[in-house]
ROVO-194535 format. One record per residue (C-alpha): residue number from 0; residue in three letters; x, y, z. Coordinates in steps of 0.2 Angstrom, whole numbers, m for minus. Example, Ala and Ser with C-alpha at 12.3 -4.5 7.8 and 13.67 -1.06 7.14 Angstrom:
2
<resi=0	resn=ALA	X=62	Y=m22	Z=39>
<resi=1	resn=SER	X=68	Y=m5	Z=36>
END
This chain:
405
<resi=0	resn=MET	X=262	Y=547	Z=123>
<resi=1	resn=LYS	X=252	Y=550	Z=106>
<resi=2	resn=LYS	X=235	Y=540	Z=105>
<resi=3	resn=CYS	X=227	Y=534	Z=90>
<resi=4	resn=VAL	X=208	Y=534	Z=88>
<resi=5	resn=ARG	X=209	Y=517	Z=77>
<resi=6	resn=SER	X=203	Y=501	Z=87>
<resi=7	resn=PHE	X=216	Y=487	Z=90>
<resi=8	resn=CYS	X=205	Y=476	Z=78>
<resi=9	resn=SER	X=208	Y=488	Z=63>
<resi=10	resn=TYR	X=225	Y=486	Z=64>
<resi=11	resn=ILE	X=224	Y=466	Z=68>
<resi=12	resn=ASP	X=213	Y=464	Z=53>
<resi=13	resn=LYS	X=223	Y=474	Z=41>
<resi=14	resn=GLU	X=237	Y=462	Z=45>
<resi=15	resn=LEU	X=227	Y=446	Z=45>
<resi=16	resn=LYS	X=220	Y=452	Z=27>
<resi=17	resn=TYR	X=236	Y=456	Z=18>
<resi=18	resn=GLY	X=249	Y=447	Z=28>
<resi=19	resn=ALA	X=254	Y=428	Z=30>
<resi=20	resn=HIS	X=247	Y=421	Z=45>
<resi=21	resn=ASN	X=265	Y=413	Z=50>
<resi=22	resn=TYR	X=264	Y=421	Z=68>
<resi=23	resn=ASN	X=251	Y=422	Z=80>
<resi=24	resn=PRO	X=253	Y=437	Z=91>
<resi=25	resn=LEU	X=245	Y=442	Z=107>
<resi=26	resn=PRO	X=229	Y=453	Z=102>
<resi=27	resn=VAL	X=239	Y=470	Z=107>
<resi=28	resn=VAL	X=245	Y=483	Z=95>
<resi=29	resn=LEU	X=261	Y=492	Z=99>
<resi=30	resn=GLN	X=266	Y=510	Z=94>
<resi=31	resn=GLN	X=279	Y=517	Z=106>
<resi=32	resn=GLY	X=293	Y=511	Z=116>
<resi=33	resn=SER	X=306	Y=517	Z=130>
<resi=34	resn=GLY	X=317	Y=506	Z=141>
<resi=35	resn=VAL	X=308	Y=492	Z=149>
<resi=36	resn=THR	X=291	Y=499	Z=145>
<resi=37	resn=VAL	X=280	Y=499	Z=128>
<resi=38	resn=PHE	X=264	Y=508	Z=125>
<resi=39	resn=ASP	X=249	Y=502	Z=113>
<resi=40	resn=THR	X=240	Y=513	Z=102>
<resi=41	resn=LYS	X=228	Y=519	Z=114>
<resi=42	resn=GLY	X=241	Y=523	Z=127>
<resi=43	resn=ASN	X=240	Y=508	Z=138>
<resi=44	resn=LYS	X=258	Y=504	Z=145>
<resi=45	resn=TYR	X=266	Y=487	Z=149>
<resi=46	resn=LEU	X=281	Y=480	Z=156>
<resi=47	resn=ASP	X=290	Y=472	Z=141>
<resi=48	resn=PHE	X=297	Y=453	Z=149>
<resi=49	resn=LEU	X=301	Y=447	Z=131>
<resi=50	resn=SER	X=313	Y=460	Z=124>
<resi=51	resn=SER	X=308	Y=455	Z=106>
<resi=52	resn=TYR	X=316	Y=438	Z=109>
<resi=53	resn=SER	X=331	Y=445	Z=118>
<resi=54	resn=ALA	X=334	Y=457	Z=105>
<resi=55	resn=VAL	X=331	Y=473	Z=114>
<resi=56	resn=ASN	X=344	Y=470	Z=129>
<resi=57	resn=GLN	X=348	Y=488	Z=129>
<resi=58	resn=GLY	X=330	Y=494	Z=132>
<resi=59	resn=HIS	X=319	Y=501	Z=117>
<resi=60	resn=CYS	X=324	Y=514	Z=109>
<resi=61	resn=HIS	X=341	Y=517	Z=118>
<resi=62	resn=PRO	X=346	Y=535	Z=117>
<resi=63	resn=ARG	X=364	Y=532	Z=112>
<resi=64	resn=LEU	X=358	Y=519	Z=100>
<resi=65	resn=VAL	X=345	Y=531	Z=91>
<resi=66	resn=LYS	X=359	Y=543	Z=91>
<resi=67	resn=ALA	X=370	Y=533	Z=82>
<resi=68	resn=ILE	X=360	Y=527	Z=70>
<resi=69	resn=HIS	X=353	Y=545	Z=67>
<resi=70	resn=THR	X=370	Y=552	Z=64>
<resi=71	resn=GLN	X=377	Y=538	Z=53>
<resi=72	resn=SER	X=361	Y=539	Z=43>
<resi=73	resn=MET	X=366	Y=556	Z=38>
<resi=74	resn=TYR	X=382	Y=550	Z=30>
<resi=75	resn=LEU	X=381	Y=533	Z=24>
<resi=76	resn=THR	X=370	Y=518	Z=26>
<resi=77	resn=LEU	X=376	Y=505	Z=12>
<resi=78	resn=THR	X=389	Y=501	Z=0>
<resi=79	resn=SER	X=387	Y=483	Z=m3>
<resi=80	resn=ARG	X=404	Y=472	Z=m1>
<resi=81	resn=ALA	X=408	Y=479	Z=m17>
<resi=82	resn=PHE	X=420	Y=494	Z=m9>
<resi=83	resn=TYR	X=427	Y=496	Z=7>
<resi=84	resn=ASN	X=417	Y=508	Z=20>
<resi=85	resn=ASP	X=426	Y=517	Z=34>
<resi=86	resn=LYS	X=415	Y=509	Z=49>
<resi=87	resn=LEU	X=418	Y=489	Z=45>
<resi=88	resn=GLY	X=436	Y=488	Z=48>
<resi=89	resn=ASP	X=433	Y=497	Z=65>
<resi=90	resn=TYR	X=420	Y=487	Z=69>
<resi=91	resn=GLN	X=429	Y=470	Z=65>
<resi=92	resn=GLU	X=443	Y=476	Z=75>
<resi=93	resn=PHE	X=433	Y=481	Z=91>
<resi=94	resn=MET	X=422	Y=463	Z=91>
<resi=95	resn=CYS	X=439	Y=453	Z=88>
<resi=96	resn=ASN	X=447	Y=462	Z=103>
<resi=97	resn=THR	X=431	Y=461	Z=114>
<resi=98	resn=PHE	X=427	Y=442	Z=111>
<resi=99	resn=GLY	X=445	Y=436	Z=108>
<resi=100	resn=TYR	X=445	Y=431	Z=90>
<resi=101	resn=GLU	X=456	Y=434	Z=74>
<resi=102	resn=LYS	X=442	Y=436	Z=61>
<resi=103	resn=LEU	X=423	Y=442	Z=59>
<resi=104	resn=LEU	X=412	Y=440	Z=46>
<resi=105	resn=PRO	X=396	Y=452	Z=47>
<resi=106	resn=MET	X=379	Y=445	Z=43>
<resi=107	resn=ASN	X=362	Y=453	Z=47>
<resi=108	resn=THR	X=350	Y=439	Z=56>
<resi=109	resn=GLY	X=354	Y=426	Z=66>
<resi=110	resn=VAL	X=349	Y=412	Z=55>
<resi=111	resn=GLU	X=360	Y=418	Z=41>
<resi=112	resn=ALA	X=374	Y=419	Z=54>
<resi=113	resn=THR	X=373	Y=401	Z=60>
<resi=114	resn=GLU	X=372	Y=395	Z=42>
<resi=115	resn=THR	X=387	Y=404	Z=39>
<resi=116	resn=ALA	X=394	Y=395	Z=53>
<resi=117	resn=VAL	X=390	Y=379	Z=45>
<resi=118	resn=LYS	X=396	Y=383	Z=29>
<resi=119	resn=LEU	X=413	Y=386	Z=37>
<resi=120	resn=ALA	X=412	Y=371	Z=46>
<resi=121	resn=ARG	X=409	Y=361	Z=31>
<resi=122	resn=LYS	X=423	Y=371	Z=19>
<resi=123	resn=TRP	X=435	Y=369	Z=35>
<resi=124	resn=GLY	X=431	Y=349	Z=35>
<resi=125	resn=TYR	X=435	Y=347	Z=16>
<resi=126	resn=GLU	X=451	Y=358	Z=14>
<resi=127	resn=VAL	X=460	Y=355	Z=32>
<resi=128	resn=LYS	X=451	Y=341	Z=40>
<resi=129	resn=ASN	X=452	Y=332	Z=22>
<resi=130	resn=VAL	X=434	Y=324	Z=23>
<resi=131	resn=PRO	X=430	Y=316	Z=7>
<resi=132	resn=GLU	X=420	Y=327	Z=m5>
<resi=133	resn=ASN	X=401	Y=329	Z=0>
<resi=134	resn=LYS	X=402	Y=319	Z=16>
<resi=135	resn=ALA	X=404	Y=331	Z=28>
<resi=136	resn=ILE	X=391	Y=329	Z=43>
<resi=137	resn=VAL	X=387	Y=342	Z=56>
<resi=138	resn=LEU	X=381	Y=338	Z=73>
<resi=139	resn=PHE	X=365	Y=347	Z=83>
<resi=140	resn=PRO	X=356	Y=341	Z=100>
<resi=141	resn=ASN	X=340	Y=339	Z=100>
<resi=142	resn=GLY	X=328	Y=353	Z=104>
<resi=143	resn=ASN	X=339	Y=367	Z=94>
<resi=144	resn=PHE	X=332	Y=383	Z=87>
<resi=145	resn=TRP	X=342	Y=394	Z=75>
<resi=146	resn=GLY	X=328	Y=400	Z=63>
<resi=147	resn=ARG	X=315	Y=395	Z=50>
<resi=148	resn=SER	X=326	Y=393	Z=34>
<resi=149	resn=ILE	X=327	Y=376	Z=24>
<resi=150	resn=ALA	X=344	Y=372	Z=32>
<resi=151	resn=ALA	X=339	Y=378	Z=51>
<resi=152	resn=ILE	X=322	Y=367	Z=50>
<resi=153	resn=SER	X=334	Y=352	Z=43>
<resi=154	resn=ALA	X=343	Y=352	Z=59>
<resi=155	resn=SER	X=326	Y=355	Z=70>
<resi=156	resn=THR	X=317	Y=340	Z=80>
<resi=157	resn=ASP	X=301	Y=349	Z=82>
<resi=158	resn=PRO	X=288	Y=345	Z=69>
<resi=159	resn=THR	X=280	Y=361	Z=68>
<resi=160	resn=SER	X=295	Y=369	Z=61>
<resi=161	resn=TYR	X=300	Y=356	Z=47>
<resi=162	resn=THR	X=283	Y=345	Z=44>
<resi=163	resn=ASN	X=279	Y=348	Z=25>
<resi=164	resn=PHE	X=294	Y=358	Z=21>
<resi=165	resn=GLY	X=306	Y=344	Z=15>
<resi=166	resn=PRO	X=317	Y=338	Z=6>
<resi=167	resn=TYR	X=328	Y=343	Z=20>
<resi=168	resn=VAL	X=347	Y=348	Z=19>
<resi=169	resn=PRO	X=357	Y=331	Z=20>
<resi=170	resn=ASN	X=371	Y=327	Z=32>
<resi=171	resn=PHE	X=364	Y=335	Z=47>
<resi=172	resn=GLU	X=363	Y=323	Z=63>
<resi=173	resn=LYS	X=355	Y=325	Z=79>
<resi=174	resn=ILE	X=361	Y=318	Z=96>
<resi=175	resn=GLU	X=354	Y=321	Z=115>
<resi=176	resn=TYR	X=358	Y=338	Z=123>
<resi=177	resn=ASN	X=366	Y=338	Z=138>
<resi=178	resn=ASN	X=373	Y=319	Z=135>
<resi=179	resn=ILE	X=392	Y=319	Z=133>
<resi=180	resn=ASN	X=391	Y=300	Z=130>
<resi=181	resn=ALA	X=381	Y=301	Z=116>
<resi=182	resn=LEU	X=390	Y=315	Z=107>
<resi=183	resn=GLU	X=409	Y=304	Z=108>
<resi=184	resn=LYS	X=398	Y=289	Z=104>
<resi=185	resn=LYS	X=392	Y=297	Z=88>
<resi=186	resn=LEU	X=410	Y=306	Z=85>
<resi=187	resn=ILE	X=418	Y=289	Z=87>
<resi=188	resn=GLU	X=407	Y=281	Z=75>
<resi=189	resn=ASN	X=409	Y=293	Z=60>
<resi=190	resn=LYS	X=426	Y=301	Z=57>
<resi=191	resn=ASN	X=416	Y=313	Z=43>
<resi=192	resn=ILE	X=409	Y=323	Z=56>
<resi=193	resn=VAL	X=416	Y=342	Z=56>
<resi=194	resn=ALA	X=405	Y=352	Z=69>
<resi=195	resn=TYR	X=395	Y=351	Z=84>
<resi=196	resn=VAL	X=383	Y=367	Z=84>
<resi=197	resn=MET	X=372	Y=371	Z=101>
<resi=198	resn=GLU	X=366	Y=383	Z=111>
<resi=199	resn=PRO	X=375	Y=385	Z=128>
<resi=200	resn=ILE	X=357	Y=386	Z=135>
<resi=201	resn=GLN	X=343	Y=382	Z=123>
<resi=202	resn=GLY	X=330	Y=396	Z=122>
<resi=203	resn=GLU	X=316	Y=391	Z=110>
<resi=204	resn=ALA	X=317	Y=373	Z=119>
<resi=205	resn=GLY	X=311	Y=383	Z=136>
<resi=206	resn=VAL	X=327	Y=388	Z=143>
<resi=207	resn=ILE	X=335	Y=372	Z=144>
<resi=208	resn=ILE	X=352	Y=374	Z=156>
<resi=209	resn=PRO	X=363	Y=359	Z=153>
<resi=210	resn=THR	X=372	Y=352	Z=168>
<resi=211	resn=TYR	X=386	Y=363	Z=174>
<resi=212	resn=GLY	X=403	Y=355	Z=166>
<resi=213	resn=TYR	X=394	Y=350	Z=150>
<resi=214	resn=LEU	X=400	Y=364	Z=140>
<resi=215	resn=LYS	X=419	Y=360	Z=146>
<resi=216	resn=LYS	X=417	Y=342	Z=142>
<resi=217	resn=VAL	X=411	Y=346	Z=126>
<resi=218	resn=ARG	X=425	Y=357	Z=123>
<resi=219	resn=ASP	X=437	Y=344	Z=128>
<resi=220	resn=ILE	X=430	Y=330	Z=116>
<resi=221	resn=CYS	X=430	Y=342	Z=101>
<resi=222	resn=ASN	X=447	Y=344	Z=104>
<resi=223	resn=LYS	X=451	Y=326	Z=105>
<resi=224	resn=TYR	X=441	Y=321	Z=89>
<resi=225	resn=ASN	X=447	Y=338	Z=79>
<resi=226	resn=ILE	X=429	Y=343	Z=78>
<resi=227	resn=LEU	X=424	Y=360	Z=78>
<resi=228	resn=LEU	X=413	Y=367	Z=91>
<resi=229	resn=ILE	X=401	Y=382	Z=87>
<resi=230	resn=PHE	X=392	Y=392	Z=100>
<resi=231	resn=ASP	X=375	Y=399	Z=95>
<resi=232	resn=GLU	X=374	Y=414	Z=106>
<resi=233	resn=ILE	X=363	Y=423	Z=96>
<resi=234	resn=GLN	X=349	Y=423	Z=111>
<resi=235	resn=THR	X=360	Y=418	Z=125>
<resi=236	resn=GLY	X=373	Y=431	Z=123>
<resi=237	resn=LEU	X=377	Y=451	Z=125>
<resi=238	resn=GLY	X=372	Y=450	Z=145>
<resi=239	resn=ARG	X=356	Y=439	Z=144>
<resi=240	resn=THR	X=362	Y=426	Z=156>
<resi=241	resn=GLY	X=371	Y=439	Z=168>
<resi=242	resn=MET	X=389	Y=436	Z=158>
<resi=243	resn=MET	X=392	Y=443	Z=142>
<resi=244	resn=LEU	X=393	Y=425	Z=135>
<resi=245	resn=ALA	X=383	Y=410	Z=142>
<resi=246	resn=SER	X=399	Y=400	Z=139>
<resi=247	resn=ASN	X=409	Y=413	Z=151>
<resi=248	resn=TYR	X=400	Y=403	Z=165>
<resi=249	resn=GLU	X=412	Y=387	Z=162>
<resi=250	resn=ASN	X=425	Y=399	Z=153>
<resi=251	resn=VAL	X=423	Y=388	Z=136>
<resi=252	resn=LYS	X=429	Y=397	Z=119>
<resi=253	resn=PRO	X=420	Y=389	Z=104>
<resi=254	resn=ASP	X=430	Y=387	Z=86>
<resi=255	resn=ILE	X=416	Y=398	Z=80>
<resi=256	resn=LEU	X=405	Y=410	Z=91>
<resi=257	resn=VAL	X=388	Y=416	Z=82>
<resi=258	resn=LEU	X=381	Y=433	Z=88>
<resi=259	resn=GLY	X=365	Y=442	Z=83>
<resi=260	resn=LYS	X=349	Y=449	Z=92>
<resi=261	resn=ALA	X=355	Y=463	Z=106>
<resi=262	resn=LEU	X=369	Y=466	Z=94>
<resi=263	resn=SER	X=359	Y=481	Z=86>
<resi=264	resn=GLY	X=350	Y=484	Z=102>
<resi=265	resn=GLY	X=334	Y=480	Z=92>
<resi=266	resn=MET	X=338	Y=495	Z=77>
<resi=267	resn=LEU	X=341	Y=484	Z=64>
<resi=268	resn=PRO	X=346	Y=466	Z=59>
<resi=269	resn=VAL	X=365	Y=464	Z=63>
<resi=270	resn=SER	X=373	Y=446	Z=67>
<resi=271	resn=ALA	X=391	Y=440	Z=66>
<resi=272	resn=VAL	X=401	Y=425	Z=65>
<resi=273	resn=LEU	X=419	Y=426	Z=74>
<resi=274	resn=SER	X=432	Y=412	Z=72>
<resi=275	resn=SER	X=452	Y=409	Z=69>
<resi=276	resn=SER	X=460	Y=415	Z=53>
<resi=277	resn=GLU	X=462	Y=396	Z=47>
<resi=278	resn=ILE	X=444	Y=393	Z=47>
<resi=279	resn=MET	X=437	Y=408	Z=41>
<resi=280	resn=LEU	X=449	Y=410	Z=26>
<resi=281	resn=THR	X=444	Y=394	Z=20>
<resi=282	resn=ILE	X=431	Y=404	Z=11>
<resi=283	resn=LYS	X=438	Y=415	Z=m3>
<resi=284	resn=PRO	X=431	Y=430	Z=m13>
<resi=285	resn=GLY	X=415	Y=425	Z=m21>
<resi=286	resn=GLU	X=410	Y=410	Z=m10>
<resi=287	resn=HIS	X=400	Y=417	Z=3>
<resi=288	resn=GLY	X=393	Y=436	Z=6>
<resi=289	resn=SER	X=378	Y=447	Z=9>
<resi=290	resn=THR	X=373	Y=464	Z=1>
<resi=291	resn=PHE	X=368	Y=471	Z=18>
<resi=292	resn=GLY	X=381	Y=462	Z=27>
<resi=293	resn=GLY	X=395	Y=475	Z=35>
<resi=294	resn=ASN	X=383	Y=490	Z=31>
<resi=295	resn=PRO	X=389	Y=505	Z=41>
<resi=296	resn=LEU	X=373	Y=507	Z=49>
<resi=297	resn=GLY	X=376	Y=490	Z=57>
<resi=298	resn=CYS	X=393	Y=493	Z=62>
<resi=299	resn=VAL	X=392	Y=508	Z=72>
<resi=300	resn=LEU	X=377	Y=501	Z=80>
<resi=301	resn=GLY	X=387	Y=484	Z=84>
<resi=302	resn=MET	X=399	Y=493	Z=94>
<resi=303	resn=GLU	X=389	Y=505	Z=103>
<resi=304	resn=ALA	X=377	Y=491	Z=109>
<resi=305	resn=ILE	X=393	Y=482	Z=115>
<resi=306	resn=LYS	X=399	Y=498	Z=124>
<resi=307	resn=ILE	X=382	Y=501	Z=132>
<resi=308	resn=ILE	X=381	Y=484	Z=139>
<resi=309	resn=ASN	X=399	Y=487	Z=146>
<resi=310	resn=ASP	X=396	Y=505	Z=151>
<resi=311	resn=GLU	X=380	Y=503	Z=161>
<resi=312	resn=LYS	X=386	Y=485	Z=169>
<resi=313	resn=LEU	X=371	Y=477	Z=160>
<resi=314	resn=CYS	X=379	Y=459	Z=163>
<resi=315	resn=THR	X=380	Y=462	Z=182>
<resi=316	resn=ASN	X=362	Y=469	Z=182>
<resi=317	resn=SER	X=355	Y=454	Z=172>
<resi=318	resn=PHE	X=363	Y=443	Z=185>
<resi=319	resn=GLU	X=356	Y=453	Z=200>
<resi=320	resn=MET	X=339	Y=455	Z=195>
<resi=321	resn=GLY	X=337	Y=438	Z=188>
<resi=322	resn=ASN	X=341	Y=431	Z=203>
<resi=323	resn=LEU	X=329	Y=442	Z=212>
<resi=324	resn=LEU	X=316	Y=437	Z=198>
<resi=325	resn=ARG	X=318	Y=419	Z=201>
<resi=326	resn=ASP	X=321	Y=420	Z=218>
<resi=327	resn=SER	X=303	Y=427	Z=219>
<resi=328	resn=LEU	X=294	Y=416	Z=208>
<resi=329	resn=TYR	X=301	Y=401	Z=218>
<resi=330	resn=GLU	X=293	Y=408	Z=234>
<resi=331	resn=ILE	X=275	Y=410	Z=224>
<resi=332	resn=GLN	X=265	Y=396	Z=232>
<resi=333	resn=ASN	X=255	Y=391	Z=217>
<resi=334	resn=PRO	X=249	Y=374	Z=209>
<resi=335	resn=VAL	X=250	Y=381	Z=194>
<resi=336	resn=ILE	X=269	Y=384	Z=193>
<resi=337	resn=LYS	X=277	Y=366	Z=189>
<resi=338	resn=ALA	X=297	Y=374	Z=189>
<resi=339	resn=VAL	X=306	Y=389	Z=188>
<resi=340	resn=ARG	X=323	Y=389	Z=178>
<resi=341	resn=GLY	X=336	Y=401	Z=170>
<resi=342	resn=LYS	X=351	Y=410	Z=172>
<resi=343	resn=GLY	X=353	Y=430	Z=172>
<resi=344	resn=LEU	X=337	Y=437	Z=164>
<resi=345	resn=MET	X=335	Y=423	Z=153>
<resi=346	resn=CYS	X=318	Y=414	Z=165>
<resi=347	resn=ALA	X=307	Y=402	Z=162>
<resi=348	resn=ILE	X=291	Y=396	Z=170>
<resi=349	resn=GLU	X=285	Y=380	Z=168>
<resi=350	resn=ILE	X=265	Y=378	Z=169>
<resi=351	resn=ASP	X=255	Y=364	Z=175>
<resi=352	resn=GLU	X=241	Y=364	Z=161>
<resi=353	resn=ASN	X=230	Y=355	Z=173>
<resi=354	resn=TYR	X=226	Y=370	Z=183>
<resi=355	resn=LYS	X=229	Y=383	Z=168>
<resi=356	resn=SER	X=238	Y=385	Z=150>
<resi=357	resn=ALA	X=252	Y=395	Z=148>
<resi=358	resn=LYS	X=242	Y=403	Z=133>
<resi=359	resn=LYS	X=229	Y=409	Z=145>
<resi=360	resn=ILE	X=242	Y=416	Z=158>
<resi=361	resn=CYS	X=250	Y=426	Z=145>
<resi=362	resn=ASN	X=234	Y=433	Z=139>
<resi=363	resn=ASP	X=228	Y=439	Z=157>
<resi=364	resn=MET	X=248	Y=446	Z=161>
<resi=365	resn=MET	X=244	Y=457	Z=145>
<resi=366	resn=LEU	X=228	Y=462	Z=153>
<resi=367	resn=ASN	X=236	Y=466	Z=168>
<resi=368	resn=GLY	X=251	Y=475	Z=160>
<resi=369	resn=LEU	X=264	Y=463	Z=156>
<resi=370	resn=LEU	X=270	Y=456	Z=139>
<resi=371	resn=ALA	X=278	Y=438	Z=137>
<resi=372	resn=LYS	X=275	Y=423	Z=126>
<resi=373	resn=PRO	X=273	Y=404	Z=128>
<resi=374	resn=THR	X=285	Y=392	Z=120>
<resi=375	resn=GLN	X=284	Y=374	Z=119>
<resi=376	resn=GLY	X=265	Y=374	Z=125>
<resi=377	resn=ASN	X=267	Y=376	Z=144>
<resi=378	resn=ILE	X=282	Y=387	Z=147>
<resi=379	resn=ILE	X=283	Y=404	Z=149>
<resi=380	resn=ARG	X=299	Y=413	Z=143>
<resi=381	resn=LEU	X=303	Y=429	Z=154>
<resi=382	resn=SER	X=317	Y=439	Z=147>
<resi=383	resn=PRO	X=315	Y=458	Z=151>
<resi=384	resn=PRO	X=327	Y=472	Z=144>
<resi=385	resn=LEU	X=343	Y=470	Z=156>
<resi=386	resn=ILE	X=341	Y=488	Z=160>
<resi=387	resn=ILE	X=327	Y=482	Z=170>
<resi=388	resn=ASN	X=327	Y=490	Z=188>
<resi=389	resn=LYS	X=322	Y=481	Z=206>
<resi=390	resn=ASN	X=305	Y=492	Z=207>
<resi=391	resn=GLN	X=301	Y=485	Z=189>
<resi=392	resn=ILE	X=305	Y=468	Z=193>
<resi=393	resn=LEU	X=293	Y=467	Z=208>
<resi=394	resn=GLU	X=279	Y=478	Z=198>
<resi=395	resn=GLY	X=281	Y=462	Z=187>
<resi=396	resn=LEU	X=280	Y=451	Z=199>
<resi=397	resn=ASP	X=265	Y=458	Z=206>
<resi=398	resn=ILE	X=256	Y=455	Z=188>
<resi=399	resn=ILE	X=264	Y=439	Z=187>
<resi=400	resn=LYS	X=255	Y=434	Z=203>
<resi=401	resn=LYS	X=239	Y=441	Z=200>
<resi=402	resn=SER	X=238	Y=432	Z=182>
<resi=403	resn=LEU	X=241	Y=415	Z=189>
<resi=404	resn=THR	X=226	Y=414	Z=200>
END
């Protein structure tokens, strides 16, 4: 492990001096990563229990992903979509066959992909459902999070996301999450609703899991009222919850599936929108695109990332290690813990801040050798790479216990 003689402060001060202050990182400067562990510039080792917000499901610098990006980078990295390339078609075929869809539209980031899904839903609404011009409405649940673009914050119910960034995108409406009656009532009241966009498990809201059966009821309601169901599985997908998709727990297939984050294993931004020909082909040439979307590097990484999940049985490992993590957290007799919840390796500890703040606990865990971050003030999200083993889970639990006191 290479060590650097520079202090943490020199790196941090430079970011603060030259960068925008739009993040509030833990005061650790990371330099190297391998598997479940990362190392700072002083050579200190940490268990990564955040996985770059579930973008590193396959572990840091997975050898197969490193090889894939290195090999492809020697041949061709970018053509834009002005020309065909020899990797995109294979990638689209692979993904469509893997997830059971007819078409894939490649994008880069999660927010780009979800915005693409919203555009598709609106276009379908006008050209297939015959909604009057500029009247299409898209529904989102309270507590949703899909990024920081103007469209994403227009759908948000979190004041820290949208305050002083208006005006907002019109015709985005919100309903209560996990309330099927609220959804049906909204659809009865307004015939111009074209889609309902939701996370099968809400991540940024604090790992909020809907009642079992809710996804199936949502699917049935959307069918009944001719509404597109869009699942944002950017964080919940690709093995994170113990299934390839969180929606697999109820065997529910959305009309549009949005993937990202771990689709490249953390190597570079890769996202995807999957749907039917009827929906996808409403967008004609020149109406939507991305210079980097569908680049050869992203295509080979996307295929390899999925193959790693399957070959290394990471869904099964996520399910088993997630159960071990939560069962052990349940057993901790500590008044600081109000609740523990999750599926697979998408877990959350809700903290009673009358005893200790989530921010302070995360700082103490860092000092003790484990990295995680709070969300929604009093919730600590735990999402280690899916390659984590039992010994590493137990090591992490020891650190968590120590840091709670």
